[in-house]
Backbone as JSON Lines, residues from 0, in Angstrom:
{"i":0,"aa":"X","n":[-17.47,-16.9,0.62],"ca":[-18.19,-16.49,1.81],"c":[-18.07,-14.98,1.96]}
{"i":1,"aa":"X","n":[-19.21,-14.3,2.11],"ca":[-19.2,-12.85,2.26],"c":[-19.3,-12.47,3.72]}
{"i":2,"aa":"X","n":[-18.72,-11.33,4.04],"ca":[-18.78,-10.83,5.41],"c":[-20.18,-10.32,5.69]}
{"i":3,"aa":"X","n":[-20.71,-10.68,6.82],"ca":[-22.02,-10.19,7.22],"c":[-21.88,-8.84,7.89]}
{"i":4,"aa":"X","n":[-22.72,-7.87,7.55],"ca":[-22.62,-6.56,8.19],"c":[-23.0,-6.65,9.67]}
{"i":5,"aa":"X","n":[-22.35,-5.82,10.46],"ca":[-22.65,-5.76,11.89],"c":[-23.69,-4.7,12.19]}
{"i":6,"aa":"X","n":[-24.33,-4.18,11.15],"ca":[-25.32,-3.14,11.31],"c":[-26.5,-3.45,10.41]}
{"i":7,"aa":"X","n":[-27.57,-2.71,10.58],"ca":[-28.77,-2.9,9.78],"c":[-28.53,-2.31,8.39]}
{"i":8,"aa":"X","n":[-28.57,-3.12,7.36],"ca":[-28.32,-2.65,5.99],"c":[-29.29,-1.56,5.56]}
{"i":9,"aa":"X","n":[-30.48,-1.53,6.15],"ca":[-31.45,-0.48,5.81],"c":[-30.93,0.9,6.2]}
{"i":10,"aa":"X","n":[-30.01,0.94,7.16],"ca":[-29.42,2.2,7.57],"c":[-28.69,2.87,6.41]}
{"i":11,"aa":"X","n":[-28.17,2.07,5.48],"ca":[-27.44,2.63,4.34],"c":[-28.3,3.58,3.51]}
{"i":12,"aa":"X","n":[-29.58,3.34,3.48],"ca":[-30.47,4.19,2.69],"c":[-30.46,5.63,3.19]}
{"i":13,"aa":"X","n":[-30.18,5.82,4.47],"ca":[-30.19,7.16,5.06],"c":[-28.81,7.83,5.01]}
{"i":14,"aa":"X","n":[-27.75,7.05,4.77],"ca":[-26.41,7.61,4.79],"c":[-26.0,8.11,3.41]}
{"i":15,"aa":"X","n":[-25.36,9.28,3.4],"ca":[-24.8,9.82,2.17],"c":[-23.39,10.32,2.47]}
{"i":16,"aa":"X","n":[-22.62,10.51,1.44],"ca":[-21.27,11.02,1.59],"c":[-21.34,12.44,2.18]}
{"i":17,"aa":"X","n":[-20.58,12.72,3.23],"ca":[-20.62,14.06,3.82],"c":[-20.05,15.14,2.9]}
{"i":18,"aa":"X","n":[-19.26,14.77,1.91],"ca":[-18.69,15.75,0.99],"c":[-19.55,15.98,-0.24]}
{"i":19,"aa":"X","n":[-20.12,14.92,-0.79],"ca":[-20.85,15.04,-2.06],"c":[-22.35,14.84,-1.93]}
{"i":20,"aa":"X","n":[-22.81,14.3,-0.82],"ca":[-24.2,13.94,-0.58],"c":[-24.71,12.85,-1.5]}
{"i":21,"aa":"X","n":[-23.78,12.12,-2.15],"ca":[-24.19,11.02,-3.02],"c":[-24.47,9.76,-2.19]}
{"i":22,"aa":"X","n":[-25.19,8.84,-2.8],"ca":[-25.46,7.55,-2.19],"c":[-24.15,6.77,-2.06]}
{"i":23,"aa":"X","n":[-24.0,6.08,-0.95],"ca":[-22.8,5.28,-0.71],"c":[-23.05,3.83,-1.1]}
{"i":24,"aa":"X","n":[-21.99,3.12,-1.44],"ca":[-22.07,1.71,-1.82],"c":[-21.33,0.9,-0.77]}
{"i":25,"aa":"X","n":[-21.96,-0.17,-0.31],"ca":[-21.41,-1.0,0.75],"c":[-20.46,-2.05,0.18]}
{"i":26,"aa":"X","n":[-19.23,-2.08,0.7],"ca":[-18.25,-3.1,0.34],"c":[-18.15,-4.04,1.54]}
{"i":27,"aa":"X","n":[-18.82,-5.18,1.45],"ca":[-18.88,-6.13,2.57],"c":[-17.51,-6.72,2.89]}
{"i":28,"aa":"X","n":[-16.72,-6.99,1.88],"ca":[-15.42,-7.63,2.1],"c":[-14.48,-6.72,2.88]}
{"i":29,"aa":"X","n":[-14.52,-5.43,2.61],"ca":[-13.61,-4.49,3.28],"c":[-14.28,-3.75,4.44]}
{"i":30,"aa":"X","n":[-15.58,-3.97,4.62],"ca":[-16.34,-3.27,5.65],"c":[-16.14,-1.76,5.52]}
{"i":31,"aa":"X","n":[-16.53,-1.26,4.33],"ca":[-16.42,0.15,4.02],"c":[-17.66,0.62,3.26]}
{"i":32,"aa":"X","n":[-17.88,1.91,3.33],"ca":[-18.9,2.56,2.53],"c":[-18.16,3.41,1.51]}
{"i":33,"aa":"X","n":[-18.44,3.18,0.24],"ca":[-17.69,3.78,-0.85],"c":[-18.44,4.97,-1.44]}
{"i":34,"aa":"X","n":[-17.72,6.08,-1.56],"ca":[-18.2,7.26,-2.29],"c":[-17.34,7.37,-3.54]}
{"i":35,"aa":"X","n":[-17.86,6.93,-4.66],"ca":[-17.08,6.93,-5.9],"c":[-16.78,8.36,-6.36]}
{"i":36,"aa":"X","n":[-17.76,9.24,-6.23],"ca":[-17.59,10.62,-6.68],"c":[-16.5,11.33,-5.87]}
{"i":37,"aa":"X","n":[-16.46,11.12,-4.56],"ca":[-15.44,11.74,-3.71],"c":[-14.13,10.97,-3.73]}
{"i":38,"aa":"X","n":[-14.17,9.71,-4.2],"ca":[-12.97,8.89,-4.23],"c":[-12.54,8.45,-2.84]}
{"i":39,"aa":"X","n":[-13.53,8.22,-1.95],"ca":[-13.25,7.87,-0.57],"c":[-13.98,6.6,-0.16]}
{"i":40,"aa":"X","n":[-13.37,5.89,0.79],"ca":[-13.98,4.71,1.39],"c":[-14.04,4.95,2.89]}
{"i":41,"aa":"X","n":[-15.25,5.09,3.42],"ca":[-15.45,5.32,4.84],"c":[-15.47,3.98,5.57]}
{"i":42,"aa":"X","n":[-14.67,3.84,6.63],"ca":[-14.61,2.56,7.33],"c":[-15.84,2.31,8.19]}
{"i":43,"aa":"X","n":[-16.12,1.04,8.41],"ca":[-17.14,0.63,9.38],"c":[-16.38,-0.08,10.48]}
{"i":44,"aa":"X","n":[-16.41,0.49,11.67],"ca":[-15.67,-0.06,12.8],"c":[-16.65,-0.52,13.88]}
{"i":45,"aa":"X","n":[-16.55,-1.8,14.22],"ca":[-17.42,-2.4,15.23],"c":[-18.89,-2.1,14.93]}
{"i":46,"aa":"X","n":[-19.23,-2.16,13.64],"ca":[-20.6,-1.98,13.21],"c":[-21.04,-0.54,13.08]}
{"i":47,"aa":"X","n":[-20.12,0.42,13.26],"ca":[-20.49,1.84,13.2],"c":[-19.77,2.49,12.03]}
{"i":48,"aa":"X","n":[-20.52,3.05,11.07],"ca":[-19.89,3.77,9.97],"c":[-19.21,5.04,10.49]}
{"i":49,"aa":"X","n":[-17.96,5.22,10.13],"ca":[-17.21,6.41,10.53],"c":[-17.23,7.36,9.33]}
{"i":50,"aa":"X","n":[-18.1,8.35,9.39],"ca":[-18.36,9.23,8.26],"c":[-17.54,10.52,8.31]}
{"i":51,"aa":"X","n":[-16.28,10.4,8.67],"ca":[-15.38,11.55,8.75],"c":[-14.39,11.47,7.58]}
{"i":52,"aa":"X","n":[-14.33,12.49,6.74],"ca":[-13.4,12.45,5.62],"c":[-11.94,12.21,6.06]}
{"i":53,"aa":"X","n":[-11.55,12.7,7.22],"ca":[-10.19,12.49,7.71],"c":[-9.9,11.03,8.03]}
{"i":54,"aa":"X","n":[-10.94,10.25,8.3],"ca":[-10.79,8.83,8.62],"c":[-10.94,7.94,7.4]}
{"i":55,"aa":"X","n":[-11.38,8.52,6.28],"ca":[-11.65,7.75,5.06],"c":[-10.34,7.4,4.34]}
{"i":56,"aa":"X","n":[-10.39,6.29,3.64],"ca":[-9.28,5.85,2.8],"c":[-9.52,6.37,1.38]}
{"i":57,"aa":"X","n":[-8.48,6.91,0.77],"ca":[-8.57,7.33,-0.64],"c":[-8.67,6.07,-1.49]}
{"i":58,"aa":"X","n":[-9.54,6.07,-2.47],"ca":[-9.74,4.89,-3.3],"c":[-8.53,4.56,-4.17]}
{"i":59,"aa":"X","n":[-7.65,5.48,-4.41],"ca":[-6.47,5.19,-5.2],"c":[-5.35,4.58,-4.38]}
{"i":60,"aa":"X","n":[-5.56,4.38,-3.06],"ca":[-4.57,3.76,-2.18],"c":[-4.53,2.26,-2.35]}
């Protein structure tokens, strides 16, 4: 069973990594937006993507 997003998935098309401007990848299980190039995972809290590098999880964590 996959987690259903609390936001409109079409919104992802407009979001990019604030550091690299690359396209983000949605991780439904962790409710995160992944920037592979920056090595960051931006959290989605209560359906709102938090696009602040200080709030992102490092992918090597």
